[in-house]
Every structure is written in structure tokens, then in C-alpha cells.
Z-matrix of the N, CA and C atoms (Angstrom, degrees):
N
C 1 1.408
C 2 1.534 1 107.47
N 3 1.388 2 117.17 1 -39.06
C 4 1.498 3 123.41 2 179.91
C 5 1.574 4 111.74 3 -56.94
N 6 1.284 5 112.46 4 -35.63
C 7 1.422 6 117.76 5 -177.38
C 8 1.558 7 112.13 6 -63.61
N 9 1.363 8 111.50 7 -42.52
C 10 1.502 9 117.36 8 -177.08
C 11 1.509 10 108.29 9 -75.38
N 12 1.354 11 118.52 10 -41.83
C 13 1.398 12 120.41 11 -175.92
C 14 1.524 13 114.60 12 -66.25
N 15 1.377 14 116.50 13 -38.44
C 16 1.496 15 118.77 14 175.86
C 17 1.486 16 111.62 15 -74.49
N 18 1.257 17 119.91 16 -31.66
C 19 1.511 18 123.97 17 173.45
C 20 1.598 19 109.67 18 -59.85
N 21 1.389 20 110.06 19 -48.39
C 22 1.475 21 114.18 20 -174.16
C 23 1.554 22 110.23 21 -74.13
N 24 1.310 23 117.16 22 -35.68
C 25 1.449 24 120.07 23 178.14
C 26 1.611 25 109.11 24 -64.92
N 27 1.288 26 112.94 25 -42.74
C 28 1.459 27 116.74 26 177.97
C 29 1.557 28 111.44 27 -61.59
N 30 1.341 29 116.59 28 -42.57
C 31 1.447 30 120.02 29 179.95
C 32 1.513 31 114.95 30 -61.45
N 33 1.404 32 111.00 31 -45.96
C 34 1.439 33 113.19 32 175.49
C 35 1.490 34 120.07 33 -61.70
N 36 1.316 35 114.39 34 -37.57
C 37 1.433 36 120.58 35 173.48
C 38 1.551 37 111.83 36 -65.09
N 39 1.358 38 113.36 37 -41.69
C 40 1.424 39 118.96 38 178.49
C 41 1.558 40 112.59 39 -64.43
N 42 1.269 41 115.78 40 -24.82
C 43 1.457 42 123.49 41 -175.89
C 44 1.503 43 109.79 42 -74.34
N 45 1.290 44 122.09 43 -11.67
C 46 1.461 45 122.34 44 175.51
C 47 1.422 46 111.30 45 -77.24
N 48 1.426 47 120.81 46 108.89
C 49 1.440 48 124.67 47 -175.34
C 50 1.587 49 109.95 48 -78.06
N 51 1.302 50 115.18 49 110.67
C 52 1.403 51 120.35 50 177.63
C 53 1.529 52 111.67 51 -64.68
N 54 1.368 53 113.39 52 -41.85
C 55 1.494 54 117.76 53 -177.21
C 56 1.491 55 114.99 54 -64.16
N 57 1.317 56 112.83 55 -38.29
C 58 1.524 57 120.00 56 -176.58
C 59 1.595 58 106.96 57 -72.55
N 60 1.299 59 114.41 58 -45.02
C 61 1.504 60 117.42 59 -177.40
C 62 1.473 61 113.48 60 -65.69
N 63 1.429 62 115.75 61 -46.99
C 64 1.455 63 119.95 62 -178.00
C 65 1.526 64 105.05 63 -65.38
N 66 1.304 65 125.44 64 -44.72
C 67 1.403 66 126.05 65 179.88
C 68 1.485 67 112.02 66 -53.43
N 69 1.327 68 114.31 67 -45.68
C 70 1.454 69 120.00 68 -176.95
C 71 1.514 70 108.51 69 -66.64
N 72 1.356 71 122.21 70 -46.07
C 73 1.408 72 126.16 71 -179.39
C 74 1.528 73 112.20 72 -60.44
N 75 1.327 74 113.94 73 -36.16
C 76 1.549 75 120.34 74 -178.66
C 77 1.448 76 113.40 75 -97.23
N 78 1.372 77 119.58 76 9.33
C 79 1.389 78 124.73 77 175.79
C 80 1.487 79 115.75 78 59.15
N 81 1.253 80 113.79 79 43.65
C 82 1.502 81 121.14 80 178.28
C 83 1.412 82 108.81 81 -109.28
N 84 1.436 83 118.02 82 160.67
C 85 1.390 84 122.83 83 178.53
C 86 1.478 85 115.31 84 -55.97
N 87 1.329 86 118.79 85 150.14
C 88 1.448 87 123.69 86 177.76
C 89 1.528 88 110.43 87 -62.38
N 90 1.284 89 119.28 88 113.52
C 91 1.487 90 118.32 89 -175.13
C 92 1.599 91 113.75 90 -66.25
N 93 1.246 92 113.13 91 -9.64
C 94 1.596 93 115.29 92 174.96
C 95 1.454 94 111.11 93 -82.58
N 96 1.393 95 122.13 94 -10.23
C 97 1.374 96 122.71 95 -176.85
C 98 1.505 97 113.45 96 -125.25
N 99 1.397 98 116.08 97 -6.49
C 100 1.499 99 123.44 98 -179.04
C 101 1.506 100 109.88 99 -121.14
N 102 1.320 101 119.83 100 166.33
C 103 1.391 102 122.95 101 -178.11
C 104 1.472 103 116.15 102 58.02
N 105 1.310 104 118.53 103 -124.80
C 106 1.475 105 124.93 104 176.94
C 107 1.578 106 113.56 105 -81.94
N 108 1.263 107 110.15 106 -16.39
C 109 1.611 108 116.59 107 179.34
C 110 1.501 109 109.98 108 89.84
N 111 1.297 110 113.43 109 0.68
C 112 1.575 111 114.29 110 -173.37
C 113 1.615 112 105.75 111 -98.60
N 114 1.277 113 114.50 112 124.46
C 115 1.491 114 118.16 113 177.21
C 116 1.546 115 113.68 114 -76.86
N 117 1.364 116 113.20 115 78.62
C 118 1.402 117 116.15 116 -175.67
C 119 1.498 118 109.77 117 -148.96
N 120 1.339 119 118.15 118 171.89
C 121 1.498 120 118.48 119 -175.85
C 122 1.450 121 116.72 120 -62.95
N 123 1.356 122 117.50 121 -31.04
C 124 1.486 123 121.05 122 -179.65
C 125 1.578 124 110.72 123 -69.31
N 126 1.283 125 116.26 124 -36.97
C 127 1.450 126 119.57 125 176.83
C 128 1.447 127 112.25 126 -69.45
N 129 1.315 128 116.38 127 -43.03
C 130 1.483 129 122.13 128 178.16
C 131 1.517 130 108.64 129 -61.01
N 132 1.367 131 117.67 130 -38.82
C 133 1.448 132 117.29 131 173.63
C 134 1.621 133 112.89 132 -63.80
N 135 1.387 134 111.50 133 -39.08
C 136 1.470 135 113.00 134 -178.56
C 137 1.582 136 109.84 135 -63.41
N 138 1.364 137 117.13 136 -23.64
C 139 1.410 138 119.98 137 -175.53
C 140 1.502 139 106.10 138 -81.98
N 141 1.380 140 124.30 139 -0.18
C 142 1.312 141 126.22 140 165.99
C 143 1.575 142 117.68 141 98.62
N 144 1.354 143 114.01 142 21.96
C 145 1.532 144 115.05 143 -177.48
C 146 1.525 145 106.86 144 -130.89
N 147 1.299 146 120.24 145 98.47
C 148 1.447 147 123.76 146 177.92
C 149 1.481 148 115.80 147 -61.43
N 150 1.375 149 119.47 148 -41.69
C 151 1.539 150 120.54 149 -179.28
C 152 1.592 151 107.33 150 -63.68
N 153 1.337 152 114.59 151 -38.78
C 154 1.471 153 121.63 152 -175.14
C 155 1.596 154 105.14 153 -67.57
N 156 1.263 155 116.50 154 -41.19
C 157 1.435 156 120.08 155 179.53
C 158 1.479 157 114.65 156 -70.13
N 159 1.355 158 116.07 157 -31.27
C 160 1.480 159 118.17 158 171.35
C 161 1.540 160 115.49 159 -70.93
N 162 1.327 161 113.50 160 -37.28
C 163 1.421 162 117.90 161 178.08
C 164 1.561 163 109.00 162 -68.30
N 165 1.342 164 119.84 163 -36.07
C 166 1.462 165 124.43 164 179.73
C 167 1.607 166 108.87 165 -66.01
N 168 1.330 167 113.32 166 -48.15
C 169 1.430 168 117.39 167 176.37
C 170 1.529 169 114.61 168 -58.73
N 171 1.249 170 117.46 169 -40.24
C 172 1.489 171 125.41 170 178.44
C 173 1.549 172 108.70 171 -61.71
N 174 1.379 173 112.73 172 -49.19
C 175 1.476 174 116.74 173 -179.96
C 176 1.559 175 114.55 174 -63.53
N 177 1.300 176 113.25 175 -40.76
C 178 1.526 177 119.00 176 -178.28
C 179 1.520 178 105.31 177 -67.43
N 180 1.308 179 121.23 178 -40.43
C 181 1.480 180 120.17 179 -176.23
C 182 1.545 181 108.48 180 -69.64
N 183 1.368 182 115.93 181 -40.68
C 184 1.575 183 118.75 182 177.95
C 185 1.539 184 110.24 183 -58.62
N 186 1.332 185 115.74 184 -38.89
C 187 1.432 186 116.30 185 -179.21
C 188 1.502 187 116.15 186 -58.85
N 189 1.442 188 116.92 187 -24.44
C 190 1.409 189 121.66 188 178.18
C 191 1.558 190 105.97 189 -88.57
N 192 1.342 191 117.56 190 -36.47
C 193 1.472 192 115.96 191 -176.04
C 194 1.447 193 118.61 192 -75.09
N 195 1.401 194 119.12 193 -34.26
C 196 1.477 195 123.09 194 -174.88
C 197 1.562 196 108.38 195 -67.13
N 198 1.264 197 124.86 196 -54.70
C 199 1.470 198 120.00 197 -175.50
C 200 1.451 199 114.57 198 -64.68
N 201 1.408 200 116.69 199 -32.37
C 202 1.469 201 116.86 200 179.65
C 203 1.444 202 109.31 201 -67.80
N 204 1.400 203 119.93 202 -44.50
C 205 1.415 204 123.32 203 -178.62
C 206 1.485 205 109.97 204 -63.82
N 207 1.386 206 117.44 205 -37.24
C 208 1.494 207 117.65 206 -178.74
C 209 1.507 208 108.43 207 -67.13
N 210 1.444 209 115.70 208 -37.31
C 211 1.490 210 113.33 209 -177.68
C 212 1.527 211 107.33 210 -74.85
N 213 1.294 212 125.37 211 -28.05
C 214 1.344 213 126.34 212 178.62
C 215 1.590 214 111.77 213 -69.62
N 216 1.291 215 116.88 214 -40.50
C 217 1.464 216 123.65 215 179.01
C 218 1.493 217 107.03 216 -69.97
N 219 1.278 218 118.33 217 -39.90
C 220 1.577 219 119.78 218 -178.79
C 221 1.487 220 114.56 219 -70.20
N 222 1.316 221 114.69 220 -48.49
C 223 1.450 222 116.79 221 -173.33
C 224 1.566 223 115.15 222 -127.14
N 225 1.301 224 117.49 223 -34.47
C 226 1.375 225 122.97 224 -175.60
C 227 1.555 226 117.00 225 71.76
N 228 1.370 227 112.96 226 4.53
C 229 1.503 228 114.35 227 -179.96
C 230 1.511 229 108.15 228 -84.53
N 231 1.345 230 112.18 229 132.45
C 232 1.475 231 117.62 230 -172.79
C 233 1.557 232 114.03 231 -59.80
N 234 1.356 233 115.90 232 -35.89
C 235 1.454 234 117.60 233 179.87
C 236 1.498 235 110.47 234 -67.05
N 237 1.266 236 120.64 235 -43.40
C 238 1.451 237 121.43 236 176.91
C 239 1.529 238 114.12 237 -65.19
N 240 1.322 239 116.63 238 -38.82
C 241 1.515 240 120.15 239 170.54
C 242 1.466 241 110.58 240 -58.24
N 243 1.365 242 118.73 241 -49.45
C 244 1.460 243 124.48 242 177.01
C 245 1.522 244 110.61 243 -51.61
N 246 1.358 245 118.27 244 -51.41
C 247 1.456 246 121.30 245 -174.14
C 248 1.458 247 109.73 246 -67.86
N 249 1.339 248 121.33 247 -30.99
C 250 1.467 249 122.22 248 177.46
C 251 1.486 250 109.19 249 -63.08
N 252 1.405 251 112.87 250 -52.77
C 253 1.478 252 121.43 251 179.91
C 254 1.543 253 110.36 252 -58.89
N 255 1.383 254 119.38 253 -45.92
C 256 1.421 255 119.78 254 178.76
C 257 1.510 256 116.11 255 -62.85
N 258 1.347 257 110.33 256 -32.34
C 259 1.573 258 116.73 257 173.70
C 260 1.485 259 111.61 258 -60.87
N 261 1.330 260 114.19 259 -49.03
C 262 1.416 261 120.83 260 179.66
C 263 1.526 262 113.16 261 -58.88
N 264 1.287 263 115.96 262 -43.63
C 265 1.411 264 123.35 263 178.48
C 266 1.575 265 114.08 264 -61.60
N 267 1.395 266 115.62 265 -44.49
C 268 1.393 267 119.39 266 175.73
C 269 1.517 268 109.80 267 -67.22
N 270 1.294 269 118.69 268 -39.20
C 271 1.490 270 119.86 269 177.29
C 272 1.451 271 112.21 270 -56.50
N 273 1.360 272 112.53 271 -42.51
C 274 1.577 273 115.23 272 177.73
C 275 1.473 274 114.01 273 -61.25
N 276 1.351 275 116.66 274 -35.70
C 277 1.458 276 122.68 275 -176.07
C 278 1.504 277 109.99 276 -76.23
N 279 1.362 278 115.75 277 -39.40
C 280 1.469 279 123.81 278 -173.08
C 281 1.489 280 112.64 279 -132.87
N 282 1.393 281 118.58 280 67.59
C 283 1.392 282 120.89 281 -168.62
C 284 1.526 283 112.24 282 -77.72
N 285 1.374 284 111.57 283 131.77
C 286 1.458 285 117.39 284 -174.18
C 287 1.461 286 110.20 285 -71.96
N 288 1.301 287 121.00 286 -23.73
C 289 1.497 288 125.20 287 -178.56
C 290 1.581 289 111.66 288 -81.73
N 291 1.384 290 119.69 289 -13.04
C 292 1.435 291 125.16 290 -172.75
C 293 1.504 292 112.20 291 -129.37
N 294 1.331 293 114.10 292 40.81
C 295 1.474 294 122.30 293 176.49
C 296 1.576 295 111.14 294 53.53
N 297 1.315 296 114.58 295 36.62
C 298 1.469 297 123.34 296 171.03
C 299 1.539 298 112.08 297 60.27
N 300 1.393 299 115.05 298 21.92
C 301 1.522 300 115.94 299 178.52
C 302 1.497 301 106.76 300 -113.39
N 303 1.438 302 115.78 301 99.56
C 304 1.388 303 121.11 302 -176.09
C 305 1.522 304 114.20 303 -117.01
N 306 1.296 305 117.07 304 -170.51
C 307 1.431 306 124.47 305 -178.86
C 308 1.562 307 115.28 306 -81.10
N 309 1.252 308 114.20 307 -167.30
C 310 1.514 309 115.37 308 -176.29
C 311 1.555 310 111.32 309 -93.15
N 312 1.417 311 120.51 310 -17.08
C 313 1.349 312 117.89 311 172.10
C 314 1.482 313 116.82 312 102.16
N 315 1.321 314 121.14 313 -0.15
C 316 1.472 315 121.70 314 -170.56
C 317 1.532 316 106.41 315 -68.58
N 318 1.343 317 122.78 316 -51.74
C 319 1.496 318 119.45 317 -176.38
C 320 1.473 319 111.79 318 -68.45
N 321 1.289 320 119.96 319 -36.44
C 322 1.505 321 122.01 320 177.66
C 323 1.508 322 110.82 321 -63.33
N 324 1.442 323 116.51 322 -38.53
C 325 1.450 324 116.09 323 173.50
C 326 1.484 325 114.67 324 -67.34
N 327 1.311 326 117.49 325 -34.40
C 328 1.505 327 119.25 326 172.02
C 329 1.487 328 111.65 327 -58.69
N 330 1.344 329 117.09 328 -44.26
C 331 1.466 330 121.39 329 -178.21
C 332 1.528 331 109.14 330 -61.74
N 333 1.352 332 113.72 331 -39.73
C 334 1.546 333 119.16 332 178.50
C 335 1.535 334 110.14 333 -58.34
N 336 1.371 335 113.49 334 -50.86
C 337 1.413 336 119.34 335 -173.91
C 338 1.613 337 107.69 336 -69.70
N 339 1.251 338 115.76 337 -31.35
C 340 1.503 339 119.97 338 -177.88
C 341 1.571 340 109.93 339 -63.71
N 342 1.385 341 114.09 340 -42.65
C 343 1.414 342 117.31 341 179.42
C 344 1.489 343 109.75 342 -74.81
N 345 1.366 344 124.16 343 -32.12
C 346 1.402 345 121.44 344 174.06
C 347 1.469 346 114.29 345 -61.74
N 348 1.440 347 113.88 346 -44.04
C 349 1.457 348 118.54 347 -178.01
C 350 1.468 349 108.27 348 -163.42
N 351 1.275 350 126.56 349 113.04
C 352 1.385 351 128.10 350 -177.48
C 353 1.489 352 114.19 351 -58.36
N 354 1.295 353 119.84 352 -34.41
C 355 1.495 354 123.83 353 170.39
C 356 1.500 355 114.83 354 -56.48
N 357 1.358 356 112.03 355 -41.17
C 358 1.482 357 114.82 356 179.04
C 359 1.528 358 111.04 357 -68.93
N 360 1.288 359 113.62 358 -40.86
C 361 1.612 360 111.01 359 175.57
C 362 1.556 361 112.77 360 -66.63
N 363 1.328 362 115.29 361 -26.27
C 364 1.506 363 117.79 362 178.19
C 365 1.607 364 107.51 363 -69.99
N 366 1.195 365 115.79 364 -42.07
C 367 1.474 366 122.89 365 -178.09
C 368 1.590 367 108.06 366 -63.98
N 369 1.305 368 116.34 367 -44.58
C 370 1.438 369 118.64 368 177.65
C 371 1.555 370 116.29 369 -68.28
N 372 1.348 371 111.50 370 -37.97
C 373 1.500 372 117.31 371 179.43
C 374 1.543 373 109.23 372 -67.94
N 375 1.288 374 112.70 373 -45.93
C 376 1.496 375 115.14 374 177.11
C 377 1.586 376 115.38 375 -55.74
N 378 1.438 377 108.40 376 -43.47
C 379 1.488 378 113.63 377 172.40
C 380 1.573 379 113.36 378 -54.87
N 381 1.324 380 114.10 379 -51.09
C 382 1.457 381 121.49 380 -176.56
C 383 1.477 382 107.73 381 -59.37
N 384 1.373 383 119.24 382 -49.62
C 385 1.422 384 119.67 383 -176.03
C 386 1.506 385 114.50 384 -66.79
N 387 1.340 386 114.97 385 -33.00
C 388 1.556 387 119.44 386 -179.94
C 389 1.505 388 106.47 387 -67.82
N 390 1.280 389 117.94 388 -49.24
C 391 1.563 390 119.82 389 -178.59
C 392 1.534 391 109.95 390 -65.28
N 393 1.334 392 120.65 391 -46.12
C 394 1.422 393 125.17 392 175.51
C 395 1.560 394 111.50 393 -53.83
N 396 1.258 395 116.49 394 -50.10
C 397 1.442 396 120.56 395 -175.63
C 398 1.560 397 112.31 396 -63.51
N 399 1.403 398 116.14 397 -37.82
C 400 1.322 399 121.76 398 -176.68
C 401 1.684 400 111.02 399 -76.46
N 402 1.333 401 113.66 400 -51.12
C 403 1.440 402 119.77 401 -176.97
C 404 1.473 403 120.29 402 -98.32
N 405 1.424 404 116.71 403 -19.00
C 406 1.535 405 120.09 404 169.37
C 407 1.524 406 106.67 405 75.98
N 408 1.367 407 121.21 406 22.15
C 409 1.405 408 121.89 407 176.58
C 410 1.516 409 109.55 408 -122.18
N 411 1.346 410 118.88 409 112.72
C 412 1.432 411 125.81 410 175.77
C 413 1.532 412 111.23 411 -51.31
N 414 1.354 413 116.02 412 -49.39
C 415 1.451 414 122.51 413 -175.87
C 416 1.446 415 109.85 414 -59.16
N 417 1.272 416 119.74 415 -45.99
C 418 1.538 417 124.37 416 -173.72
C 419 1.515 418 106.63 417 -68.34
N 420 1.309 419 116.77 418 -38.75
C 421 1.469 420 120.97 419 177.36
C 422 1.545 421 109.82 420 -60.86
N 423 1.377 422 116.16 421 -45.85
C 424 1.453 423 122.51 422 -179.94
C 425 1.525 424 110.62 423 -62.60
N 426 1.259 425 115.23 424 -42.63
C 427 1.533 426 121.70 425 -178.21
C 428 1.496 427 110.52 426 -63.84
N 429 1.426 428 117.88 427 -47.34
C 430 1.362 429 118.79 428 -179.64
C 431 1.620 430 113.96 429 -67.27
N 432 1.317 431 115.20 430 -33.58
C 433 1.405 432 119.17 431 176.15
C 434 1.544 433 113.92 432 -71.75
N 435 1.343 434 114.77 433 -33.22
C 436 1.428 435 122.65 434 179.69
C 437 1.616 436 108.11 435 -63.49
N 438 1.374 437 114.67 436 -50.26
C 439 1.419 438 119.78 437 -175.13
C 440 1.485 439 110.04 438 -70.92
N 441 1.299 440 119.04 439 -21.59
C 442 1.412 441 124.33 440 -178.12
C 443 1.532 442 107.91 441 -81.50
N 444 1.280 443 121.37 442 -24.60
C 445 1.393 444 127.64 443 -163.73
C 446 1.571 445 110.29 444 -61.74
N 447 1.358 446 121.18 445 -46.96
C 448 1.475 447 120.33 446 -175.78
C 449 1.511 448 110.15 447 -62.17
N 450 1.346 449 117.21 448 -37.86
C 451 1.501 450 118.34 449 -179.57
C 452 1.441 451 112.59 450 -70.98
N 453 1.402 452 119.13 451 -40.27
C 454 1.469 453 122.18 452 172.04
C 455 1.491 454 113.07 453 -60.84
N 456 1.268 455 116.29 454 -39.56
C 457 1.512 456 120.53 455 -175.92
C 458 1.434 457 109.56 456 -68.46
N 459 1.338 458 120.28 457 -46.32
C 460 1.415 459 120.04 458 177.15
C 461 1.494 460 112.61 459 -66.25
N 462 1.241 461 120.60 460 -45.16
C 463 1.462 462 125.68 461 178.52
C 464 1.558 463 111.30 462 -53.38
N 465 1.382 464 116.45 463 -45.59
C 466 1.437 465 120.87 464 -167.39
C 467 1.617 466 107.67 465 -90.32
N 468 1.332 467 117.05 466 -37.06
C 469 1.487 468 118.83 467 -175.37
C 470 1.453 469 116.30 468 -104.22
N 471 1.237 470 118.21 469 -24.86
C 472 1.539 471 130.15 470 -172.45
C 473 1.489 472 108.30 471 38.60
N 474 1.363 473 118.40 472 42.24
C 475 1.469 474 128.12 473 172.38
C 476 1.517 475 110.50 474 -109.73
N 477 1.397 476 117.24 475 114.23
C 478 1.431 477 122.47 476 -179.37
C 479 1.497 478 115.05 477 -54.32
N 480 1.286 479 119.31 478 -37.85
C 481 1.390 480 121.89 479 178.19
C 482 1.564 481 115.01 480 -65.68
N 483 1.347 482 117.96 481 -39.83
C 484 1.379 483 121.79 482 173.81
C 485 1.462 484 115.13 483 -69.59
N 486 1.383 485 118.09 484 -37.63
C 487 1.409 486 121.59 485 175.23
C 488 1.490 487 115.68 486 -67.45
N 489 1.351 488 112.47 487 -34.24
C 490 1.486 489 115.46 488 175.00
C 491 1.568 490 111.47 489 -66.53
N 492 1.405 491 112.15 490 -41.63
C 493 1.380 492 117.53 491 178.25
C 494 1.614 493 110.82 492 -56.48
N 495 1.344 494 110.69 493 -46.18
C 496 1.504 495 118.26 494 179.32
C 497 1.574 496 113.35 495 -58.65
N 498 1.271 497 112.93 496 -41.33
C 499 1.513 498 116.86 497 177.63
C 500 1.538 499 110.54 498 -62.89
N 501 1.405 500 116.40 499 -48.17
C 502 1.463 501 118.91 500 -178.40
C 503 1.585 502 110.81 501 -62.74
N 504 1.347 503 114.40 502 -42.20
C 505 1.469 504 114.65 503 -179.90
C 506 1.497 505 113.69 504 -66.02
N 507 1.362 506 115.32 505 -36.59
C 508 1.539 507 118.84 506 177.20
C 509 1.507 508 108.29 507 -67.50
N 510 1.193 509 121.34 508 -38.21
C 511 1.539 510 118.87 509 177.29
C 512 1.456 511 112.49 510 -63.45
N 513 1.358 512 115.89 511 -44.45
C 514 1.433 513 118.87 512 179.62
C 515 1.567 514 113.28 513 -66.97
N 516 1.295 515 114.72 514 -38.60
C 517 1.491 516 121.52 515 177.33
C 518 1.531 517 109.82 516 -56.55
N 519 1.358 518 113.58 517 -49.23
C 520 1.466 519 121.62 518 -178.25
C 521 1.563 520 110.39 519 -60.37
N 522 1.356 521 112.68 520 -42.31
C 523 1.497 522 119.00 521 178.05
C 524 1.544 523 109.71 522 -64.21
N 525 1.325 524 114.73 523 -41.84
C 526 1.507 525 117.57 524 -175.32
C 527 1.643 526 109.66 525 -71.28
N 528 1.258 527 113.73 526 -19.23
C 529 1.553 528 116.27 527 179.99
C 530 1.578 529 108.59 528 -103.55
N 531 1.283 530 115.52 529 22.09
C 532 1.485 531 115.28 530 178.18
C 533 1.564 532 116.94 531 -61.99
N 534 1.335 533 112.04 532 -31.29
C 535 1.481 534 116.59 533 174.34
C 536 1.553 535 110.89 534 -71.68
N 537 1.263 536 112.39 535 -37.88
C 538 1.533 537 115.12 536 179.93
C 539 1.496 538 110.44 537 -69.25
N 540 1.351 539 117.65 538 -33.68
C 541 1.477 540 122.38 539 176.38
C 542 1.551 541 110.87 540 -59.04
N 543 1.313 542 112.52 541 -46.27
C 544 1.440 543 117.46 542 179.58
C 545 1.535 544 108.81 543 -65.03
N 546 1.261 545 121.10 544 -43.17
C 547 1.451 546 122.29 545 -176.49
C 548 1.636 547 109.05 546 -70.85
N 549 1.285 548 116.63 547 -29.90
C 550 1.447 549 118.89 548 173.95
C 551 1.528 550 112.37 549 -66.02
N 552 1.293 551 113.54 550 -43.79
C 553 1.513 552 122.93 551 176.38
C 554 1.576 553 111.30 552 -61.97
N 555 1.401 554 110.44 553 -38.41
C 556 1.467 555 111.83 554 -178.16
C 557 1.521 556 115.02 555 -86.83
N 558 1.363 557 115.50 556 -8.78
C 559 1.444 558 122.54 557 179.66
C 560 1.493 559 112.62 558 81.57
N 561 1.368 560 116.92 559 23.26
C 562 1.453 561 119.43 560 -173.94
C 563 1.642 562 108.62 561 -112.78
N 564 1.335 563 120.13 562 9.87
C 565 1.387 564 123.08 563 -174.29
C 566 1.543 565 108.85 564 -76.80
N 567 1.355 566 118.59 565 135.05
C 568 1.496 567 121.52 566 175.05
C 569 1.513 568 112.15 567 -65.56
N 570 1.277 569 113.58 568 137.18
C 571 1.569 570 120.14 569 177.37
C 572 1.528 571 104.79 570 -86.67
N 573 1.374 572 112.10 571 159.66
C 574 1.478 573 118.25 572 178.43
C 575 1.563 574 108.91 573 -66.24
N 576 1.356 575 110.03 574 135.33
C 577 1.479 576 113.88 575 -178.43
C 578 1.555 577 115.34 576 91.50
N 579 1.220 578 112.61 577 -16.28
C 580 1.557 579 116.70 578 177.75
C 581 1.512 580 107.87 579 -86.95
N 582 1.340 581 113.80 580 128.65
C 583 1.484 582 119.02 581 170.73
C 584 1.492 583 116.29 582 -87.82
N 585 1.343 584 113.82 583 141.54
C 586 1.453 585 118.64 584 -177.84
C 587 1.495 586 107.49 585 -73.28
């Protein structure tokens, strides 16, 4: 029963769209219909409001942190912790409160890994920042971080449940970025800081 409860709780929390709520509160365009159409921090930044993007990023990261920490405090069992985090991730991608149209999950995944092990989150964040600083593509930075996550997770935690979660999240993140991958190949992907 705990497996189901924590998965569901994580999903419901993940279904709260930070980008949409922040944009409404700050009277910005709906990120689902403007810019790239992705309700995430990068698109909110593209729409021209850095404070809103920062709030969106913080909200999306917290959606990953809170259910994982709750599961850790409640049971400490890696599988329950992984299911809580996985539920939050799926909720972010397919939010029940927002017609199942969510973001790509990069920030929420970072929050999940941060709650599992801060060193893991640091490794992923530094990877993202390094790639983003060099190439100026948020999507490329996300993809490199995603495919690095399983190796980092196993190296730092040596926990099969967490490593399995990292593999699943990485595969989904790559799939969610398939349009960006095509645009990167074609040279049409938007760079960080460039408005559409």
C-alpha cells in the first residue's frame, strides 16, 4: 500500500505546474501557448522574465525534493523513495490539474536526485552548467546531464533502485527532448537567452 500511496502523492504534487501558476501570478503569457510551448523555466525565461523563471525553476525542483524526502522520512526504503520521485516526475510531465500537458522534467529530476543525495545533484548541475556555458543550448545541457545521471547515481549511491530510477528518467528525458534533438541536428534550436 505504501508503494501506491507514495507514487500517487508524488504524482499529485508533480502535477502542480509551477510555470503556469507563476506566469498567471506575474501576468505573463501562458508558457504552454507562447515561446516553445513548454511549461518550464527555460521557456518562462525566453518569455522575458528572469524572476518568474527563477520561481518556476525553484517550484519544479521542490516538486522533486518534497516527495522523496517525505518517503525517506516515512520509510527510508529505496524502492518507496524511488517510486515517490518517479511519481513526481510523471506528474510534472503529465499533470492531471493542467490537462496532462506538462514540462520536460529536467528541474524536477534534479530535485529528485538532490533529495536522494546532494552530491549527485551537484554533479548533475555542474554537468548542465558546463555544457550550457560552452554551447548555450539548454536542451543539449539537459540531454548530456540526463545520459550522465545513471552513471553518477550508481557511482555515488551504489543503490540499484536509484540507479534504475536514473535510467528510466534518462530515457524519458531523451524521449521528451526528441524535437530539440532534431532542431539541434538541423541547427534551428534556440540558444539560452535568445527570445523567440
